[in-house]
C-alpha positions in Angstrom: 11.1 -172.1 -148.0 10.7 -171.0 -144.1 7.7 -169.9 -142.6 7.6 -168.4 -138.9 4.4 -168.0 -137.2 5.2 -164.9 -135.2 3.7 -163.8 -131.9 4.3 -160.2 -131.3 2.7 -159.8 -127.7 0.3 -157.1 -126.9 0.9 -153.3 -127.9 4.2 -152.9 -128.5 8.0 -153.8 -129.0 8.5 -154.0 -125.3 6.2 -156.4 -125.5 7.6 -158.9 -128.3 10.5 -161.7 -127.5 13.9 -162.1 -128.8 12.8 -164.4 -131.0 10.0 -163.2 -131.9 12.0 -159.9 -133.3 14.6 -162.3 -134.5 12.2 -164.3 -136.9 10.9 -160.8 -138.1 14.4 -159.6 -139.0 15.2 -162.8 -140.7 12.2 -162.6 -143.3 11.9 -161.3 -146.4 7.7 -160.7 -146.1 6.0 -159.6 -143.2 2.3 -160.8 -143.3 -0.8 -160.1 -141.5 -3.6 -158.4 -140.6 -3.5 -154.5 -141.6 -3.6 -153.2 -137.8 -0.9 -155.7 -136.3 0.6 -154.8 -140.4 0.6 -151.1 -139.1 1.9 -151.4 -136.1 4.9 -153.3 -136.9 6.2 -150.8 -139.1 7.5 -148.3 -137.5 9.4 -150.7 -135.7 10.5 -152.8 -139.1 10.4 -150.3 -141.3 12.5 -151.5 -143.9 10.5 -154.9 -144.4 8.1 -155.6 -147.1 4.4 -156.2 -146.0 1.3 -158.0 -147.2 -2.1 -157.6 -145.0 -4.9 -158.9 -145.1 -8.5 -157.7 -143.5 -11.2 -159.1 -141.2 -12.4 -162.4 -141.3 -10.0 -163.1 -144.0 -7.5 -165.4 -142.2 -7.5 -168.3 -144.2 -7.1 -166.3 -147.4 -3.7 -164.7 -145.1 -2.2 -168.1 -144.1 -2.5 -169.5 -147.8 -1.1 -165.8 -148.7 2.4 -166.8 -146.4 2.2 -170.3 -147.4 2.6 -169.3 -151.1 5.2 -166.7 -150.6 7.0 -169.4 -148.6 6.6 -172.1 -151.0 8.0 -169.5 -153.7 11.6 -169.4 -151.6 11.0 -166.3 -149.6 11.2 -166.4 -145.7 7.9 -165.4 -144.5 7.0 -164.1 -141.0 2.9 -164.8 -140.4 2.5 -162.3 -137.3 -0.7 -162.6 -134.8 -0.8 -159.9 -131.6 0.0 -161.6 -128.4 0.9 -165.6 -128.7 0.8 -167.3 -132.2 -1.1 -170.5 -130.9 -3.6 -168.5 -128.3 -6.5 -167.4 -131.1 -4.0 -166.8 -133.2 -2.1 -168.2 -136.8 -0.4 -171.3 -136.0 -3.3 -173.9 -136.1 -4.3 -172.6 -139.0 -1.3 -172.1 -140.6 -0.3 -175.6 -139.5 -3.8 -177.6 -141.2 -3.4 -175.5 -144.1 0.2 -176.4 -144.5 -0.9 -180.0 -145.9 -1.5 -178.9 -149.1 2.0 -177.4 -149.4 5.5 -179.2 -149.1 8.9 -178.2 -148.6 7.8 -175.8 -145.7 9.9 -175.0 -143.1 7.1 -173.9 -140.3 8.3 -172.3 -136.6 6.2 -171.7 -134.2 7.6 -168.3 -132.6 5.4 -168.2 -129.2 4.8 -165.0 -127.7 3.1 -163.0 -124.5 -0.3 -163.6 -124.5 -3.0 -160.8 -123.1 -4.1 -162.9 -120.6 -0.5 -162.7 -119.1 0.6 -159.3 -120.0 -2.8 -157.6 -119.1 -2.9 -160.1 -115.8 1.2 -158.9 -114.8 -0.7 -155.1 -115.2 -3.2 -156.0 -112.7 -1.4 -157.9 -110.1 -1.2 -161.9 -110.1 -5.2 -163.0 -110.7 -4.0 -166.2 -112.7 -1.7 -167.5 -109.6 -3.3 -170.4 -109.5 -5.5 -172.8 -112.3 -7.3 -171.0 -114.2 -9.1 -170.4 -117.6 -8.8 -168.9 -120.7 -12.0 -168.6 -122.9 -13.4 -165.8 -125.7 -16.9 -164.7 -125.6 -16.7 -164.2 -129.7 -19.3 -166.3 -131.0 -18.0 -165.8 -134.9 -16.2 -169.6 -134.3 -17.5 -171.0 -131.4 -21.6 -171.6 -130.9 -22.8 -169.1 -128.1 -24.3 -172.6 -126.3 -20.5 -173.9 -126.7 -19.5 -171.2 -124.4 -22.2 -170.9 -121.9 -21.3 -174.6 -121.4 -17.3 -173.9 -120.6 -18.2 -170.5 -118.8 -20.5 -172.7 -116.4 -17.6 -175.2 -116.3 -15.0 -172.8 -115.5 -17.8 -171.3 -112.4 -17.8 -174.6 -111.3 -14.3 -175.6 -111.1 -13.5 -172.0 -109.4 -11.3 -171.4 -112.1 -9.8 -168.1 -112.1 -11.1 -166.9 -115.5 -8.9 -164.6 -118.8 -11.5 -163.3 -121.2 -10.9 -162.6 -124.5 -13.2 -160.8 -127.1 -15.7 -159.6 -124.4 -17.5 -157.4 -126.7 -18.4 -155.8 -129.6 -21.0 -154.0 -131.1 -22.9 -156.8 -132.4 -22.5 -158.6 -129.0 -23.1 -155.5 -126.5 -24.6 -157.7 -124.0 -22.3 -160.8 -124.0 -20.0 -159.8 -120.6 -23.6 -159.5 -119.4 -24.6 -162.3 -120.1 -20.9 -164.4 -119.5 -21.1 -162.7 -115.9 -24.2 -164.2 -115.3 -23.7 -167.4 -115.6 -20.6 -166.9 -113.7 -22.8 -165.6 -110.6 -24.7 -169.1 -110.7 -21.4 -170.5 -108.7 -19.5 -167.2 -108.4 -19.6 -164.7 -105.2 -20.5 -161.2 -106.4 -18.1 -160.0 -104.2 -15.7 -161.9 -106.3 -12.4 -159.5 -107.3 -12.5 -158.8 -110.7 -10.1 -156.4 -113.5 -10.1 -155.1 -116.5 -7.2 -154.7 -118.8 -7.6 -152.2 -121.6 -4.6 -151.1 -124.6 -2.1 -153.5 -123.2 1.5 -152.3 -123.9 0.4 -148.5 -125.7 0.1 -145.5 -123.7 -3.5 -145.2 -123.3 -3.6 -148.6 -121.4 -5.3 -148.3 -118.3 -6.8 -150.9 -115.7 -9.8 -151.7 -113.6 -10.4 -153.5 -110.3 -14.3 -154.2 -109.3 -16.3 -156.8 -108.0 -18.3 -159.6 -110.2 -21.6 -158.1 -109.8 -19.9 -154.3 -110.8 -18.5 -156.2 -113.8 -21.8 -157.4 -115.0 -22.9 -153.8 -115.7 -19.4 -152.2 -116.9 -18.8 -151.1 -120.7 -15.8 -153.2 -122.0 -14.6 -153.3 -126.0 -12.7 -155.2 -128.0 -9.8 -153.6 -126.4 -10.1 -155.2 -123.0 -8.4 -158.1 -121.6 -11.5 -159.3 -118.5 -9.9 -161.4 -115.4 -12.4 -163.2 -112.8 -10.8 -164.2 -109.8 -11.4 -167.3 -107.7 -13.2 -167.7 -104.4 -9.5 -167.0 -103.0 -8.5 -163.7 -105.0 -8.3 -160.7 -102.9 -7.3 -157.0 -103.8 -4.3 -156.1 -102.0 -3.0 -152.7 -101.9 -4.3 -152.0 -105.8 -2.9 -155.4 -107.1 -5.1 -158.6 -107.7 -3.5 -161.9 -106.3 -4.9 -165.2 -106.9 -3.0 -167.1 -104.0 -1.2 -170.4 -105.2 -0.9 -171.9 -101.6 3.0 -171.3 -100.8 2.5 -168.8 -98.0 0.8 -171.6 -96.1 3.6 -174.0 -97.0 6.4 -172.2 -95.0 9.2 -174.6 -94.4 7.8 -177.7 -95.6 9.3 -177.9 -98.9 12.9 -177.2 -97.6 15.2 -180.8 -97.0 14.1 -182.3 -93.8 14.8 -185.8 -92.4 12.5 -187.7 -95.7 16.0 -187.8 -98.0 15.9 -184.6 -99.1 11.9 -184.9 -100.4 9.3 -183.2 -99.3 6.5 -184.3 -96.9 3.9 -186.3 -98.8 0.7 -184.8 -100.1 2.8 -181.5 -99.9 3.3 -180.0 -103.4 6.1 -177.4 -104.0 6.3 -176.9 -107.2 
């Protein structure tokens, strides 16, 4: 009676952690969204797979929990990280109705991190992750979060930036961010992360507003310090300005008061 909730990373086997691979290898059954199951078949061809379509998340989780309660070792898979817009939260909520299942959440590399690495280091300082999908969160709440992130000068990673039914949502988000951020704020787009057709684009916030994107994109908006350095997005943490202040000196081996060395 074991359920792994596994984040498989983005795109390919190379983006999957060793713990994620081990959990899937140890499982009798793999349960997931149809597209993600198909991506895994070539990596783990000998596994038994069960899948459900879009908007069947609760059904998918209950299926995984039922198989685990019947004595199987089950991997419930999610792209990216299982706890970031993944199935971990829902599975733990629904597990209250099932008994004696050992549940283990296995983290993965979410698109904010894998996409950020493709672009450089856009999330090097404090940042916010916001989904523009209003299927589960009202747009008025999303607007409030965008304004708060802009007011706080956070770097921002946007998930689910656009779809056929939400074609103008990225434009609307950019207009909200432009209330506080400069139109010259450096931004980036990572598309099809971890796949052969992967691509990136670096542009300004004013340019981003008019750029078409889709659900395969993760969008990054810098803070006021973010720069384009030799084609890489960099949001400085401030280490360059600290210099030798963090080295041991005459302060009992401690950093001077007010200096951050973490």
